[in-house]
mmCIF file of the C-alpha atoms, coordinates in Angstrom:
data_MODEL
# 
_entry.id   MODEL 
# 
loop_
_atom_site.group_PDB 
_atom_site.id 
_atom_site.type_symbol 
_atom_site.label_atom_id 
_atom_site.label_alt_id 
_atom_site.label_comp_id 
_atom_site.label_asym_id 
_atom_site.label_entity_id 
_atom_site.label_seq_id 
_atom_site.pdbx_PDB_ins_code 
_atom_site.Cartn_x 
_atom_site.Cartn_y 
_atom_site.Cartn_z 
_atom_site.occupancy 
_atom_site.B_iso_or_equiv 
_atom_site.pdbx_formal_charge 
_atom_site.auth_seq_id 
_atom_site.auth_comp_id 
_atom_site.auth_asym_id 
_atom_site.auth_atom_id 
_atom_site.pdbx_PDB_model_num 
ATOM 1   C CA . MET A 1 1   ? -8.674  6.692  15.497  1.00 0.00 ? 1   MET A CA 1 
ATOM 2   C CA . GLY A 1 2   ? -10.770 6.286  18.532  1.00 0.00 ? 2   GLY A CA 1 
ATOM 3   C CA . SER A 1 3   ? -14.234 8.360  19.008  1.00 0.00 ? 3   SER A CA 1 
ATOM 4   C CA . ALA A 1 4   ? -12.745 11.671 19.076  1.00 0.00 ? 4   ALA A CA 1 
ATOM 5   C CA . THR A 1 5   ? -13.819 14.203 16.672  1.00 0.00 ? 5   THR A CA 1 
ATOM 6   C CA . SER A 1 6   ? -11.814 16.521 14.739  1.00 0.00 ? 6   SER A CA 1 
ATOM 7   C CA . GLU A 1 7   ? -10.961 20.020 15.860  1.00 0.00 ? 7   GLU A CA 1 
ATOM 8   C CA . LEU A 1 8   ? -13.059 22.048 13.034  1.00 0.00 ? 8   LEU A CA 1 
ATOM 9   C CA . PRO A 1 9   ? -12.740 25.726 12.737  1.00 0.00 ? 9   PRO A CA 1 
ATOM 10  C CA . SER A 1 10  ? -15.681 27.699 14.031  1.00 0.00 ? 10  SER A CA 1 
ATOM 11  C CA . HIS A 1 11  ? -16.280 29.113 10.338  1.00 0.00 ? 11  HIS A CA 1 
ATOM 12  C CA . ARG A 1 12  ? -15.173 28.352 7.012   1.00 0.00 ? 12  ARG A CA 1 
ATOM 13  C CA . THR A 1 13  ? -13.235 31.021 5.536   1.00 0.00 ? 13  THR A CA 1 
ATOM 14  C CA . PRO A 1 14  ? -13.905 32.350 2.129   1.00 0.00 ? 14  PRO A CA 1 
ATOM 15  C CA . LEU A 1 15  ? -10.970 33.002 -0.336  1.00 0.00 ? 15  LEU A CA 1 
ATOM 16  C CA . SER A 1 16  ? -9.429  36.421 -0.120  1.00 0.00 ? 16  SER A CA 1 
ATOM 17  C CA . ASP A 1 17  ? -9.720  38.651 -3.199  1.00 0.00 ? 17  ASP A CA 1 
ATOM 18  C CA . THR A 1 18  ? -6.114  39.439 -2.871  1.00 0.00 ? 18  THR A CA 1 
ATOM 19  C CA . ALA A 1 19  ? -4.864  35.733 -3.205  1.00 0.00 ? 19  ALA A CA 1 
ATOM 20  C CA . GLU A 1 20  ? -2.111  35.419 -6.065  1.00 0.00 ? 20  GLU A CA 1 
ATOM 21  C CA . THR A 1 21  ? -0.263  32.647 -5.165  1.00 0.00 ? 21  THR A CA 1 
ATOM 22  C CA . GLY A 1 22  ? -1.102  28.835 -4.455  1.00 0.00 ? 22  GLY A CA 1 
ATOM 23  C CA . LEU A 1 23  ? 1.002   26.227 -2.978  1.00 0.00 ? 23  LEU A CA 1 
ATOM 24  C CA . LYS A 1 24  ? 0.279   22.657 -3.715  1.00 0.00 ? 24  LYS A CA 1 
ATOM 25  C CA . ILE A 1 25  ? 1.223   20.187 -0.640  1.00 0.00 ? 25  ILE A CA 1 
ATOM 26  C CA . VAL A 1 26  ? 0.381   16.400 -0.983  1.00 0.00 ? 26  VAL A CA 1 
ATOM 27  C CA . VAL A 1 27  ? -0.456  14.120 1.857   1.00 0.00 ? 27  VAL A CA 1 
ATOM 28  C CA . VAL A 1 28  ? 0.448   10.389 1.072   1.00 0.00 ? 28  VAL A CA 1 
ATOM 29  C CA . GLY A 1 29  ? 0.585   7.063  2.895   1.00 0.00 ? 29  GLY A CA 1 
ATOM 30  C CA . GLY A 1 30  ? -1.112  3.693  3.321   1.00 0.00 ? 30  GLY A CA 1 
ATOM 31  C CA . PHE A 1 31  ? -4.252  2.563  3.419   1.00 0.00 ? 31  PHE A CA 1 
ATOM 32  C CA . GLY A 1 32  ? -6.327  3.959  6.153   1.00 0.00 ? 32  GLY A CA 1 
ATOM 33  C CA . VAL A 1 33  ? -3.140  5.716  7.554   1.00 0.00 ? 33  VAL A CA 1 
ATOM 34  C CA . GLY A 1 34  ? -5.407  8.892  8.368   1.00 0.00 ? 34  GLY A CA 1 
ATOM 35  C CA . LYS A 1 35  ? -4.824  11.284 5.060   1.00 0.00 ? 35  LYS A CA 1 
ATOM 36  C CA . THR A 1 36  ? -8.521  12.316 4.695   1.00 0.00 ? 36  THR A CA 1 
ATOM 37  C CA . THR A 1 37  ? -8.802  12.938 8.591   1.00 0.00 ? 37  THR A CA 1 
ATOM 38  C CA . LEU A 1 38  ? -5.654  15.236 8.204   1.00 0.00 ? 38  LEU A CA 1 
ATOM 39  C CA . VAL A 1 39  ? -7.151  17.063 5.536   1.00 0.00 ? 39  VAL A CA 1 
ATOM 40  C CA . ARG A 1 40  ? -10.255 17.333 7.086   1.00 0.00 ? 40  ARG A CA 1 
ATOM 41  C CA . SER A 1 41  ? -8.928  18.453 10.401  1.00 0.00 ? 41  SER A CA 1 
ATOM 42  C CA . VAL A 1 42  ? -6.836  21.242 8.837   1.00 0.00 ? 42  VAL A CA 1 
ATOM 43  C CA . SER A 1 43  ? -8.737  22.772 5.972   1.00 0.00 ? 43  SER A CA 1 
ATOM 44  C CA . GLU A 1 44  ? -10.305 26.076 6.382   1.00 0.00 ? 44  GLU A CA 1 
ATOM 45  C CA . ILE A 1 45  ? -13.152 25.021 3.895   1.00 0.00 ? 45  ILE A CA 1 
ATOM 46  C CA . ARG A 1 46  ? -15.259 22.223 3.449   1.00 0.00 ? 46  ARG A CA 1 
ATOM 47  C CA . PRO A 1 47  ? -12.929 19.562 2.125   1.00 0.00 ? 47  PRO A CA 1 
ATOM 48  C CA . LEU A 1 48  ? -13.705 17.837 -0.932  1.00 0.00 ? 48  LEU A CA 1 
ATOM 49  C CA . ASN A 1 49  ? -13.394 14.259 -0.308  1.00 0.00 ? 49  ASN A CA 1 
ATOM 50  C CA . THR A 1 50  ? -14.177 11.106 -2.863  1.00 0.00 ? 50  THR A CA 1 
ATOM 51  C CA . GLU A 1 51  ? -14.806 8.576  -0.518  1.00 0.00 ? 51  GLU A CA 1 
ATOM 52  C CA . GLU A 1 52  ? -16.965 5.434  -0.945  1.00 0.00 ? 52  GLU A CA 1 
ATOM 53  C CA . VAL A 1 53  ? -18.139 2.839  1.129   1.00 0.00 ? 53  VAL A CA 1 
ATOM 54  C CA . MET A 1 54  ? -16.172 -0.495 0.887   1.00 0.00 ? 54  MET A CA 1 
ATOM 55  C CA . THR A 1 55  ? -18.288 -3.250 0.005   1.00 0.00 ? 55  THR A CA 1 
ATOM 56  C CA . GLN A 1 56  ? -17.843 -7.051 -0.266  1.00 0.00 ? 56  GLN A CA 1 
ATOM 57  C CA . ALA A 1 57  ? -16.602 -6.494 -3.880  1.00 0.00 ? 57  ALA A CA 1 
ATOM 58  C CA . GLY A 1 58  ? -13.477 -4.925 -2.642  1.00 0.00 ? 58  GLY A CA 1 
ATOM 59  C CA . VAL A 1 59  ? -12.764 -8.028 -0.385  1.00 0.00 ? 59  VAL A CA 1 
ATOM 60  C CA . GLY A 1 60  ? -8.939  -9.079 -1.196  1.00 0.00 ? 60  GLY A CA 1 
ATOM 61  C CA . VAL A 1 61  ? -8.549  -5.922 -3.094  1.00 0.00 ? 61  VAL A CA 1 
ATOM 62  C CA . ASP A 1 62  ? -8.746  -2.784 -0.490  1.00 0.00 ? 62  ASP A CA 1 
ATOM 63  C CA . GLU A 1 63  ? -7.588  -4.654 2.843   1.00 0.00 ? 63  GLU A CA 1 
ATOM 64  C CA . PRO A 1 64  ? -7.547  -2.455 5.481   1.00 0.00 ? 64  PRO A CA 1 
ATOM 65  C CA . GLY A 1 65  ? -4.266  -4.127 7.039   1.00 0.00 ? 65  GLY A CA 1 
ATOM 66  C CA . GLY A 1 66  ? -6.225  -4.914 10.624  1.00 0.00 ? 66  GLY A CA 1 
ATOM 67  C CA . VAL A 1 67  ? -8.097  -1.594 10.896  1.00 0.00 ? 67  VAL A CA 1 
ATOM 68  C CA . THR A 1 68  ? -11.396 -3.304 11.482  1.00 0.00 ? 68  THR A CA 1 
ATOM 69  C CA . THR A 1 69  ? -13.452 0.267  11.922  1.00 0.00 ? 69  THR A CA 1 
ATOM 70  C CA . LYS A 1 70  ? -12.571 1.181  8.252   1.00 0.00 ? 70  LYS A CA 1 
ATOM 71  C CA . THR A 1 71  ? -15.701 1.275  6.198   1.00 0.00 ? 71  THR A CA 1 
ATOM 72  C CA . THR A 1 72  ? -14.713 3.723  3.440   1.00 0.00 ? 72  THR A CA 1 
ATOM 73  C CA . THR A 1 73  ? -11.995 4.416  0.980   1.00 0.00 ? 73  THR A CA 1 
ATOM 74  C CA . THR A 1 74  ? -10.696 7.617  -0.943  1.00 0.00 ? 74  THR A CA 1 
ATOM 75  C CA . VAL A 1 75  ? -11.099 6.861  -4.770  1.00 0.00 ? 75  VAL A CA 1 
ATOM 76  C CA . ALA A 1 76  ? -9.679  9.857  -6.225  1.00 0.00 ? 76  ALA A CA 1 
ATOM 77  C CA . PHE A 1 77  ? -8.246  12.480 -3.711  1.00 0.00 ? 77  PHE A CA 1 
ATOM 78  C CA . ASP A 1 78  ? -9.222  14.725 -0.908  1.00 0.00 ? 78  ASP A CA 1 
ATOM 79  C CA . PHE A 1 79  ? -8.808  18.459 -1.546  1.00 0.00 ? 79  PHE A CA 1 
ATOM 80  C CA . GLY A 1 80  ? -8.707  21.119 1.295   1.00 0.00 ? 80  GLY A CA 1 
ATOM 81  C CA . ARG A 1 81  ? -7.258  24.748 1.605   1.00 0.00 ? 81  ARG A CA 1 
ATOM 82  C CA . ILE A 1 82  ? -5.414  26.980 4.082   1.00 0.00 ? 82  ILE A CA 1 
ATOM 83  C CA . SER A 1 83  ? -4.845  31.026 3.631   1.00 0.00 ? 83  SER A CA 1 
ATOM 84  C CA . LEU A 1 84  ? -1.333  31.560 4.794   1.00 0.00 ? 84  LEU A CA 1 
ATOM 85  C CA . ASP A 1 85  ? -1.769  35.113 4.576   1.00 0.00 ? 85  ASP A CA 1 
ATOM 86  C CA . GLU A 1 86  ? -3.731  37.477 2.201   1.00 0.00 ? 86  GLU A CA 1 
ATOM 87  C CA . ARG A 1 87  ? -1.750  36.758 -0.989  1.00 0.00 ? 87  ARG A CA 1 
ATOM 88  C CA . MET A 1 88  ? -0.357  33.065 -0.038  1.00 0.00 ? 88  MET A CA 1 
ATOM 89  C CA . VAL A 1 89  ? -2.600  29.950 0.029   1.00 0.00 ? 89  VAL A CA 1 
ATOM 90  C CA . LEU A 1 90  ? -1.970  26.323 0.457   1.00 0.00 ? 90  LEU A CA 1 
ATOM 91  C CA . TYR A 1 91  ? -3.897  23.711 -1.134  1.00 0.00 ? 91  TYR A CA 1 
ATOM 92  C CA . LEU A 1 92  ? -3.719  20.382 0.203   1.00 0.00 ? 92  LEU A CA 1 
ATOM 93  C CA . PHE A 1 93  ? -4.491  17.082 -1.783  1.00 0.00 ? 93  PHE A CA 1 
ATOM 94  C CA . GLY A 1 94  ? -4.830  13.884 0.191   1.00 0.00 ? 94  GLY A CA 1 
ATOM 95  C CA . ALA A 1 95  ? -3.541  10.698 -2.170  1.00 0.00 ? 95  ALA A CA 1 
ATOM 96  C CA . PRO A 1 96  ? -5.682  7.336  -2.265  1.00 0.00 ? 96  PRO A CA 1 
ATOM 97  C CA . GLY A 1 97  ? -3.757  4.639  -0.437  1.00 0.00 ? 97  GLY A CA 1 
ATOM 98  C CA . GLN A 1 98  ? -4.978  1.703  -2.339  1.00 0.00 ? 98  GLN A CA 1 
ATOM 99  C CA . GLY A 1 99  ? -2.247  -0.021 -4.526  1.00 0.00 ? 99  GLY A CA 1 
ATOM 100 C CA . ARG A 1 100 ? -5.037  0.045  -7.515  1.00 0.00 ? 100 ARG A CA 1 
ATOM 101 C CA . PHE A 1 101 ? -4.933  4.028  -7.209  1.00 0.00 ? 101 PHE A CA 1 
ATOM 102 C CA . TRP A 1 102 ? -1.114  4.615  -7.172  1.00 0.00 ? 102 TRP A CA 1 
ATOM 103 C CA . PHE A 1 103 ? -0.878  5.382  -10.815 1.00 0.00 ? 103 PHE A CA 1 
ATOM 104 C CA . LEU A 1 104 ? -2.892  8.564  -9.687  1.00 0.00 ? 104 LEU A CA 1 
ATOM 105 C CA . TRP A 1 105 ? 0.087   9.781  -7.489  1.00 0.00 ? 105 TRP A CA 1 
ATOM 106 C CA . ASP A 1 106 ? 2.612   10.781 -10.125 1.00 0.00 ? 106 ASP A CA 1 
ATOM 107 C CA . ARG A 1 107 ? -0.113  13.309 -11.460 1.00 0.00 ? 107 ARG A CA 1 
ATOM 108 C CA . LEU A 1 108 ? -0.746  14.490 -8.377  1.00 0.00 ? 108 LEU A CA 1 
ATOM 109 C CA . PHE A 1 109 ? 3.048   15.007 -7.703  1.00 0.00 ? 109 PHE A CA 1 
ATOM 110 C CA . SER A 1 110 ? 3.222   17.068 -10.517 1.00 0.00 ? 110 SER A CA 1 
ATOM 111 C CA . GLY A 1 111 ? 3.623   20.833 -9.226  1.00 0.00 ? 111 GLY A CA 1 
ATOM 112 C CA . THR A 1 112 ? 4.054   19.903 -5.672  1.00 0.00 ? 112 THR A CA 1 
ATOM 113 C CA . LEU A 1 113 ? 5.981   22.104 -3.231  1.00 0.00 ? 113 LEU A CA 1 
ATOM 114 C CA . GLY A 1 114 ? 6.263   19.445 -0.717  1.00 0.00 ? 114 GLY A CA 1 
ATOM 115 C CA . ALA A 1 115 ? 4.614   16.271 0.792   1.00 0.00 ? 115 ALA A CA 1 
ATOM 116 C CA . VAL A 1 116 ? 3.783   14.625 3.849   1.00 0.00 ? 116 VAL A CA 1 
ATOM 117 C CA . VAL A 1 117 ? 4.114   11.176 4.487   1.00 0.00 ? 117 VAL A CA 1 
ATOM 118 C CA . LEU A 1 118 ? 1.696   9.682  7.247   1.00 0.00 ? 118 LEU A CA 1 
ATOM 119 C CA . VAL A 1 119 ? 2.847   6.555  8.889   1.00 0.00 ? 119 VAL A CA 1 
ATOM 120 C CA . ASP A 1 120 ? 0.705   3.693  11.087  1.00 0.00 ? 120 ASP A CA 1 
ATOM 121 C CA . THR A 1 121 ? 3.514   2.154  13.117  1.00 0.00 ? 121 THR A CA 1 
ATOM 122 C CA . ARG A 1 122 ? 1.503   -1.041 13.187  1.00 0.00 ? 122 ARG A CA 1 
ATOM 123 C CA . ARG A 1 123 ? 1.921   -1.138 9.074   1.00 0.00 ? 123 ARG A CA 1 
ATOM 124 C CA . MET A 1 124 ? 5.122   0.381  8.562   1.00 0.00 ? 124 MET A CA 1 
ATOM 125 C CA . ASP A 1 125 ? 5.519   -1.360 5.418   1.00 0.00 ? 125 ASP A CA 1 
ATOM 126 C CA . ASP A 1 126 ? 2.921   0.222  3.816   1.00 0.00 ? 126 ASP A CA 1 
ATOM 127 C CA . SER A 1 127 ? 5.173   3.657  4.002   1.00 0.00 ? 127 SER A CA 1 
ATOM 128 C CA . TRP A 1 128 ? 7.724   2.467  1.567   1.00 0.00 ? 128 TRP A CA 1 
ATOM 129 C CA . TYR A 1 129 ? 5.818   3.409  -1.639  1.00 0.00 ? 129 TYR A CA 1 
ATOM 130 C CA . ALA A 1 130 ? 5.154   6.821  -0.783  1.00 0.00 ? 130 ALA A CA 1 
ATOM 131 C CA . ILE A 1 131 ? 8.703   7.263  0.206   1.00 0.00 ? 131 ILE A CA 1 
ATOM 132 C CA . ASP A 1 132 ? 10.114  5.494  -2.752  1.00 0.00 ? 132 ASP A CA 1 
ATOM 133 C CA . ARG A 1 133 ? 7.636   7.560  -4.904  1.00 0.00 ? 133 ARG A CA 1 
ATOM 134 C CA . LEU A 1 134 ? 8.634   11.223 -3.580  1.00 0.00 ? 134 LEU A CA 1 
ATOM 135 C CA . GLU A 1 135 ? 12.300  10.305 -3.434  1.00 0.00 ? 135 GLU A CA 1 
ATOM 136 C CA . HIS A 1 136 ? 12.049  9.502  -7.292  1.00 0.00 ? 136 HIS A CA 1 
ATOM 137 C CA . HIS A 1 137 ? 10.441  12.657 -8.078  1.00 0.00 ? 137 HIS A CA 1 
ATOM 138 C CA . ARG A 1 138 ? 12.546  14.700 -5.769  1.00 0.00 ? 138 ARG A CA 1 
ATOM 139 C CA . THR A 1 139 ? 9.953   15.750 -3.680  1.00 0.00 ? 139 THR A CA 1 
ATOM 140 C CA . PRO A 1 140 ? 10.796  17.342 -0.625  1.00 0.00 ? 140 PRO A CA 1 
ATOM 141 C CA . PHE A 1 141 ? 8.805   15.683 2.391   1.00 0.00 ? 141 PHE A CA 1 
ATOM 142 C CA . VAL A 1 142 ? 8.135   15.120 5.927   1.00 0.00 ? 142 VAL A CA 1 
ATOM 143 C CA . VAL A 1 143 ? 7.234   11.981 7.569   1.00 0.00 ? 143 VAL A CA 1 
ATOM 144 C CA . ALA A 1 144 ? 4.350   12.287 10.272  1.00 0.00 ? 144 ALA A CA 1 
ATOM 145 C CA . VAL A 1 145 ? 3.707   9.200  12.806  1.00 0.00 ? 145 VAL A CA 1 
ATOM 146 C CA . ASN A 1 146 ? -0.215  8.902  13.469  1.00 0.00 ? 146 ASN A CA 1 
ATOM 147 C CA . ARG A 1 147 ? -0.206  7.971  16.442  1.00 0.00 ? 147 ARG A CA 1 
ATOM 148 C CA . PHE A 1 148 ? -3.197  5.699  17.006  1.00 0.00 ? 148 PHE A CA 1 
ATOM 149 C CA . GLU A 1 149 ? -4.850  4.802  20.036  1.00 0.00 ? 149 GLU A CA 1 
ATOM 150 C CA . ASP A 1 150 ? -5.120  1.000  19.977  1.00 0.00 ? 150 ASP A CA 1 
ATOM 151 C CA . ASP A 1 151 ? -1.077  1.284  18.978  1.00 0.00 ? 151 ASP A CA 1 
ATOM 152 C CA . THR A 1 152 ? 0.540   -0.859 21.604  1.00 0.00 ? 152 THR A CA 1 
ATOM 153 C CA . SER A 1 153 ? 3.954   -0.776 19.640  1.00 0.00 ? 153 SER A CA 1 
ATOM 154 C CA . HIS A 1 154 ? 5.205   2.356  21.660  1.00 0.00 ? 154 HIS A CA 1 
ATOM 155 C CA . TYR A 1 155 ? 8.334   2.394  18.768  1.00 0.00 ? 155 TYR A CA 1 
ATOM 156 C CA . SER A 1 156 ? 10.219  6.091  19.500  1.00 0.00 ? 156 SER A CA 1 
ATOM 157 C CA . LEU A 1 157 ? 10.926  8.243  16.619  1.00 0.00 ? 157 LEU A CA 1 
ATOM 158 C CA . ASP A 1 158 ? 14.634  7.055  16.485  1.00 0.00 ? 158 ASP A CA 1 
ATOM 159 C CA . GLU A 1 159 ? 13.241  3.604  15.977  1.00 0.00 ? 159 GLU A CA 1 
ATOM 160 C CA . ILE A 1 160 ? 10.737  4.543  13.131  1.00 0.00 ? 160 ILE A CA 1 
ATOM 161 C CA . ARG A 1 161 ? 13.423  6.837  11.451  1.00 0.00 ? 161 ARG A CA 1 
ATOM 162 C CA . GLN A 1 162 ? 15.733  3.606  11.282  1.00 0.00 ? 162 GLN A CA 1 
ATOM 163 C CA . ALA A 1 163 ? 13.110  1.096  10.130  1.00 0.00 ? 163 ALA A CA 1 
ATOM 164 C CA . LEU A 1 164 ? 12.303  3.295  7.271   1.00 0.00 ? 164 LEU A CA 1 
ATOM 165 C CA . ALA A 1 165 ? 15.592  4.635  6.507   1.00 0.00 ? 165 ALA A CA 1 
ATOM 166 C CA . LEU A 1 166 ? 15.096  7.779  6.734   1.00 0.00 ? 166 LEU A CA 1 
ATOM 167 C CA . PRO A 1 167 ? 17.969  10.115 6.054   1.00 0.00 ? 167 PRO A CA 1 
ATOM 168 C CA . GLY A 1 168 ? 18.864  12.395 9.143   1.00 0.00 ? 168 GLY A CA 1 
ATOM 169 C CA . HIS A 1 169 ? 17.712  15.527 7.251   1.00 0.00 ? 169 HIS A CA 1 
ATOM 170 C CA . VAL A 1 170 ? 14.046  14.203 6.725   1.00 0.00 ? 170 VAL A CA 1 
ATOM 171 C CA . PRO A 1 171 ? 12.147  15.438 9.688   1.00 0.00 ? 171 PRO A CA 1 
ATOM 172 C CA . LEU A 1 172 ? 10.110  12.856 11.670  1.00 0.00 ? 172 LEU A CA 1 
ATOM 173 C CA . ILE A 1 173 ? 7.172   14.081 14.038  1.00 0.00 ? 173 ILE A CA 1 
ATOM 174 C CA . ASP A 1 174 ? 4.472   12.517 15.976  1.00 0.00 ? 174 ASP A CA 1 
ATOM 175 C CA . CYS A 1 175 ? 0.850   13.580 15.346  1.00 0.00 ? 175 CYS A CA 1 
ATOM 176 C CA . ASP A 1 176 ? -2.806  13.273 15.971  1.00 0.00 ? 176 ASP A CA 1 
ATOM 177 C CA . ALA A 1 177 ? -4.445  13.805 12.567  1.00 0.00 ? 177 ALA A CA 1 
ATOM 178 C CA . ARG A 1 178 ? -7.613  14.365 14.087  1.00 0.00 ? 178 ARG A CA 1 
ATOM 179 C CA . LEU A 1 179 ? -6.387  17.579 15.542  1.00 0.00 ? 179 LEU A CA 1 
ATOM 180 C CA . ARG A 1 180 ? -6.411  20.606 14.117  1.00 0.00 ? 180 ARG A CA 1 
ATOM 181 C CA . ARG A 1 181 ? -3.403  21.978 15.979  1.00 0.00 ? 181 ARG A CA 1 
ATOM 182 C CA . SER A 1 182 ? -1.395  18.785 15.646  1.00 0.00 ? 182 SER A CA 1 
ATOM 183 C CA . GLY A 1 183 ? -2.402  18.758 11.856  1.00 0.00 ? 183 GLY A CA 1 
ATOM 184 C CA . LYS A 1 184 ? -1.172  22.607 11.277  1.00 0.00 ? 184 LYS A CA 1 
ATOM 185 C CA . ASN A 1 185 ? 2.241   21.431 13.328  1.00 0.00 ? 185 ASN A CA 1 
ATOM 186 C CA . VAL A 1 186 ? 2.869   18.840 10.649  1.00 0.00 ? 186 VAL A CA 1 
ATOM 187 C CA . LEU A 1 187 ? 2.321   21.728 7.840   1.00 0.00 ? 187 LEU A CA 1 
ATOM 188 C CA . ILE A 1 188 ? 4.789   23.978 9.754   1.00 0.00 ? 188 ILE A CA 1 
ATOM 189 C CA . THR A 1 189 ? 7.251   21.461 9.844   1.00 0.00 ? 189 THR A CA 1 
ATOM 190 C CA . LEU A 1 190 ? 6.870   20.887 6.434   1.00 0.00 ? 190 LEU A CA 1 
ATOM 191 C CA . VAL A 1 191 ? 7.352   24.540 5.425   1.00 0.00 ? 191 VAL A CA 1 
ATOM 192 C CA . ASP A 1 192 ? 10.181  25.061 7.841   1.00 0.00 ? 192 ASP A CA 1 
ATOM 193 C CA . HIS A 1 193 ? 11.960  22.460 6.050   1.00 0.00 ? 193 HIS A CA 1 
ATOM 194 C CA . LEU A 1 194 ? 11.292  23.866 2.427   1.00 0.00 ? 194 LEU A CA 1 
ATOM 195 C CA . ARG A 1 195 ? 12.630  26.957 3.610   1.00 0.00 ? 195 ARG A CA 1 
ATOM 196 C CA . ALA A 1 196 ? 15.659  25.261 5.166   1.00 0.00 ? 196 ALA A CA 1 
ATOM 197 C CA . LEU A 1 197 ? 16.268  23.411 1.931   1.00 0.00 ? 197 LEU A CA 1 
ATOM 198 C CA . ALA A 1 198 ? 15.558  26.635 -0.211  1.00 0.00 ? 198 ALA A CA 1 
ATOM 199 C CA . MET A 1 199 ? 18.248  29.020 1.929   1.00 0.00 ? 199 MET A CA 1 
ATOM 200 C CA . ALA A 1 200 ? 20.717  26.103 1.169   1.00 0.00 ? 200 ALA A CA 1 
ATOM 201 C CA . ARG A 1 201 ? 20.394  26.152 -2.178  1.00 0.00 ? 201 ARG A CA 1 
ATOM 202 C CA . GLU A 1 202 ? 20.603  29.699 -2.055  1.00 0.00 ? 202 GLU A CA 1 
ATOM 203 C CA . THR A 1 203 ? 23.862  29.781 0.046   1.00 0.00 ? 203 THR A CA 1 
ATOM 204 C CA . THR A 1 204 ? 25.517  26.794 -2.236  1.00 0.00 ? 204 THR A CA 1 
ATOM 205 C CA . PRO A 1 205 ? 28.128  27.929 -4.728  1.00 0.00 ? 205 PRO A CA 1 
# 
């Protein structure tokens, strides 16, 4: 996504001694959509990445779908962390986007509180599998449209919702995965969505 760099925090925060509750969030989406970038931009620690350089052996297997600047790929998962308060910590897992690693997704979804589906409007079909698996696992999720600089489609959020057949209750927002403040807004949207679902369950007779 262009040449801009992520807005990394000025320091890396150690885990508080009082932290006692860990909440798991998974970031999913198609190949090269920006999952690693999102985890990296919001994590308060140096994120764990399992990126490897793409080689000729991957031609025809790991196709970047027109993203010609992509030279690495996640082969297991990305991991980052955000402290919500003194006791509660958010753990972020970025899932690999290539079809040959999709078998890892079901295990990553285990114990997941909620998920973020990253979407590239140039390759919206790549989002179908992520949405399908989350619905299969009944995992609450939000959809974030990662707006790339060379995206000339200019689809509105309403058009994207229709193209993805997203129900009205699923939050859909724009983001720039490179920017910390934008990534945090995505996570806040997810947390607000999860809270609303929990309150709805409590009031249902």
